C-alpha positions as CSV (number, residue, x, y, z in Angstrom):
1,M,1.1,60.7,-53.6
2,R,0.0,58.5,-50.7
3,R,-3.5,57.5,-49.9
4,T,-4.9,55.9,-46.7
5,L,-8.0,53.8,-46.8
6,Y,-9.7,52.5,-43.6
7,F,-11.4,49.2,-44.2
8,N,-15.0,48.8,-43.2
9,K,-18.0,47.3,-44.9
10,M,-18.9,50.7,-46.6
11,L,-15.6,50.8,-48.6
12,L,-16.3,50.2,-52.2
13,M,-13.8,50.1,-55.1
14,T,-14.3,48.7,-58.5
15,K,-11.8,46.4,-60.0
16,D,-11.0,49.1,-62.6
17,D,-10.4,51.7,-59.9
18,F,-8.0,49.4,-58.1
19,L,-6.2,48.5,-61.3
20,F,-5.8,52.1,-62.2
21,L,-4.2,52.9,-58.8
22,V,-1.8,50.0,-59.1
23,E,-0.9,50.9,-62.7
24,T,-0.1,54.5,-61.7
25,E,2.1,53.1,-58.9
26,T,0.5,55.2,-56.2
27,I,1.5,54.2,-52.7
28,H,-1.5,53.1,-50.7
29,D,-1.9,52.6,-46.9
30,F,-4.8,50.4,-45.7
31,V,-5.7,50.4,-42.0
32,Y,-7.4,47.3,-40.6
33,K,-7.9,46.8,-36.8
34,G,-5.5,49.6,-36.1
35,K,-2.7,48.0,-38.1
36,T,-1.4,49.7,-41.3
37,Y,-0.7,47.7,-44.4
38,T,1.1,49.4,-47.4
39,I,1.3,48.8,-51.1
40,T,4.5,50.1,-52.7
41,Y,6.4,49.1,-55.8
42,D,9.8,47.9,-56.7
43,K,11.7,46.5,-59.7
44,S,13.1,43.0,-60.1
45,P,16.7,42.7,-61.3
46,D,15.4,42.0,-64.8
47,G,13.3,45.2,-64.7
48,R,9.8,43.8,-64.1
49,K,7.6,45.7,-61.7
50,W,6.9,44.1,-58.3
51,I,3.9,45.0,-56.1
52,V,5.1,45.0,-52.5
53,F,2.4,44.6,-49.8
54,G,2.3,44.0,-46.1
55,D,2.6,45.6,-42.7
56,I,5.9,47.1,-41.4
57,A,7.2,43.7,-40.2
58,D,6.2,41.5,-43.1
59,K,6.2,42.6,-46.7
60,Q,5.7,40.3,-49.7
61,K,6.5,40.9,-53.3
62,Y,4.1,39.9,-56.1
63,D,4.9,39.7,-59.8
64,S,1.5,40.8,-61.1
65,V,-1.9,42.2,-60.1
66,G,-3.3,38.7,-60.6
67,E,-0.9,37.1,-58.2
68,F,-1.4,39.9,-55.7
69,L,-5.2,39.6,-55.8
70,N,-5.0,35.8,-55.5
71,K,-2.4,35.6,-52.7
72,A,-2.1,38.9,-50.7
73,K,-3.7,38.7,-47.2
74,I,-4.6,40.9,-44.3
75,E,-4.5,38.7,-41.3
76,N,-6.5,35.7,-42.4
77,H,-8.5,37.5,-45.1
78,F,-7.5,37.8,-48.8
79,F,-7.0,41.4,-49.7
80,K,-9.4,41.1,-52.6
81,D,-12.1,40.1,-50.2
82,M,-11.5,43.2,-48.1
83,L,-12.5,45.3,-51.0
84,D,-15.7,44.9,-53.0
85,I,-14.0,44.6,-56.3
86,F,-15.5,41.6,-57.9
C-alpha cells in the first residue's frame, strides 16, 4: 500500500502514528513544493532493516527510526520538523 501526504501547516501526525507506519513498512510519498519524497525499506547484508528516504535523485539509508528522525531532511528542513510529531 502506498500513501501520499502533502505537507502544509495543517498536517498533523503523532509520533505513535508515524512509528506505526514505519513499523508496518508502508511506502509513503510526501510532496513538498511540488517535489515528491519517498520512504521505502530495504535490508542490509546482515538482515537489518534500512529506512530509505529521499527524492528520485537522492536517496539516503537510515539504520533506525531515531537516526531517520534526527538526520533526514527535505530541502533544508528536518523531516521531523515537517510533521508535528513531537
